[in-house]
GUFIVO-923570 format. One record per residue: y negated, x, z negated of N, C-alpha, C in turn. Coordinates in pm, whole numbers, always signed. Each point is the difference from the previous one (the first is absolute). Last residue first. Layout:
! residues N
((Y X Z) (Y X Z) (Y X Z)) ...
END
This chain:
! residues 69
((-2108 -1758 -706) (-65 -107 +93) (+87 -38 +135)) ((+40 +334 -416) (+74 -139 +4) (-60 -90 +98)) ((-106 +468 -45) (-91 -86 -88) (+70 -136 -35)) ((+185 +352 +294) (-21 +41 -156) (-69 -76 -86)) ((+48 -130 +452) (+112 +6 -44) (-2 +45 -145)) ((-383 +42 +262) (+31 -145 -44) (+120 -19 -53)) ((-97 +441 +156) (-91 -41 -112) (+29 -154 -56)) ((+232 +164 +386) (+43 +67 -114) (-77 -50 -127)) ((-137 -131 +431) (+116 -74 -43) (+67 +61 -130)) ((-406 +195 +187) (-29 -142 -68) (+157 -51 -26)) ((+22 +405 +207) (-79 +14 -128) (-9 -132 -87)) ((+174 +8 +453) (+97 +50 -100) (-65 +14 -149)) ((-282 -136 +371) (+105 -104 -44) (+101 +46 -78)) ((-298 +311 +163) (-77 -92 -85) (+88 -99 -49)) ((+170 +300 +309) (-21 +74 -131) (-81 -114 -96)) ((+81 -143 +452) (+128 +10 -80) (-21 +64 -131)) ((-384 -33 +291) (+48 -148 -52) (+128 +45 -88)) ((-342 +384 +17) (+77 -72 +93) (+64 -109 -70)) ((-473 +198 -174) (+145 +5 +0) (+59 -77 +102)) ((-484 +104 -145) (+63 +17 +158) (+147 +36 -34)) ((-307 -140 -343) (+61 +130 -14) (+53 +34 +139)) ((-225 -437 -72) (-78 +92 -94) (+54 +158 +18)) ((+204 -364 +259) (-138 -5 +15) (-76 +110 -75)) ((+477 -82 -69) (-39 +42 +150) (-131 +12 +10)) ((+118 -162 -409) (+50 +146 +0) (-36 +46 +157)) ((-101 -457 -109) (-70 +96 -64) (+19 +148 +23)) ((+312 -323 +169) (-136 +2 +85) (-99 +96 -75)) ((+399 -113 -224) (+33 +98 +118) (-128 +9 +79)) ((-46 -309 -345) (+18 +147 -47) (+27 +92 +115)) ((-7 -462 +107) (-141 +56 -43) (-8 +136 -43)) ((+424 -203 +74) (-64 +43 +137) (-154 +25 -43)) ((+268 -159 -361) (+65 +106 +72) (-105 +63 +96)) ((-273 -284 -351) (+126 -16 +93) (+54 +119 +69)) ((-281 -6 -473) (-28 -14 +135) (+146 -39 +66)) ((-266 +112 -512) (+98 -84 +68) (-49 -17 +157)) ((-157 +448 -182) (+17 -122 -74) (+91 -89 +85)) ((-153 +461 +69) (-40 -113 +83) (+25 -111 -49)) ((+119 +408 -198) (-139 -22 -11) (-37 -132 +78)) ((+443 +181 +6) (-24 -80 -126) (-148 -50 -7)) ((+128 +269 +376) (+41 -131 +13) (-17 -77 -125)) ((-105 +477 -8) (-85 -87 +90) (+46 -136 +15)) ((+262 +254 -279) (-121 -24 -49) (-103 -73 +80)) ((+413 +164 +172) (+25 -129 -60) (-124 -17 -93)) ((-19 +364 +278) (+4 -119 +67) (+24 -126 -80)) ((+29 +435 -204) (-130 -21 +41) (-18 -158 +74)) ((+412 +195 -128) (-56 -70 -109) (-152 -30 +47)) ((+269 +227 +304) (+13 -132 -6) (-55 -78 -112)) ((-209 +462 +166) (+126 -51 -46) (+15 -153 -5)) ((-294 +277 +363) (-16 -51 -132) (+143 -49 -45)) ((-138 +162 +454) (-34 +113 -108) (-8 -47 -130)) ((+128 -196 +451) (-120 -37 -40) (-40 +86 -136)) ((+414 +95 +273) (-102 -57 +78) (-140 -29 -44)) ((+387 +112 -279) (-31 +115 +80) (-122 -31 +97)) ((+177 -333 -275) (-60 +105 -94) (-38 +90 +91)) ((+239 -308 +203) (-128 -54 -40) (-76 +94 -79)) ((+449 +102 +124) (-108 +5 +125) (-123 -50 -44)) ((+330 -44 -338) (-24 +147 +42) (-88 +13 +120)) ((+127 -463 -127) (-94 +73 -89) (-24 +154 +25)) ((+292 -358 +212) (-118 +41 +58) (-84 +91 -88)) ((+383 -207 -151) (+57 +92 +89) (-122 +51 +82)) ((-42 -368 -321) (+8 +149 -46) (+43 +103 +91)) ((+40 -481 +104) (-142 +58 +15) (-11 +143 -53)) ((+496 -116 +84) (-115 -74 +21) (-135 +50 +2)) ((+366 +303 -208) (+19 -98 +91) (-123 -85 -12)) ((+150 +536 -120) (-83 -127 -33) (+33 -91 +92)) ((+365 +382 -73) (-131 -24 +80) (-56 -128 -56)) ((+428 +211 -114) (-85 -29 -96) (-139 -32 +60)) ((+525 -85 +207) (-159 +76 -15) (-75 -42 -106)) ((+576 +22 +37) (-132 -89 +7) (-114 +85 +9)) 
END
């Protein structure tokens, strides 16, 4: 069996490498948005940080999963 991350977390190494911030930073960014819909959060990351859709979607999906949303 592989110990490689699955789901949204599988994007984390490339997100950290491409955008130069640890995942904890992105979780804080999303937390600061307050109550928002999934795609509103994705749009914020894309517009504010020029993040690609797949990376933004992975971060938001993981964040919302961790928050029980």
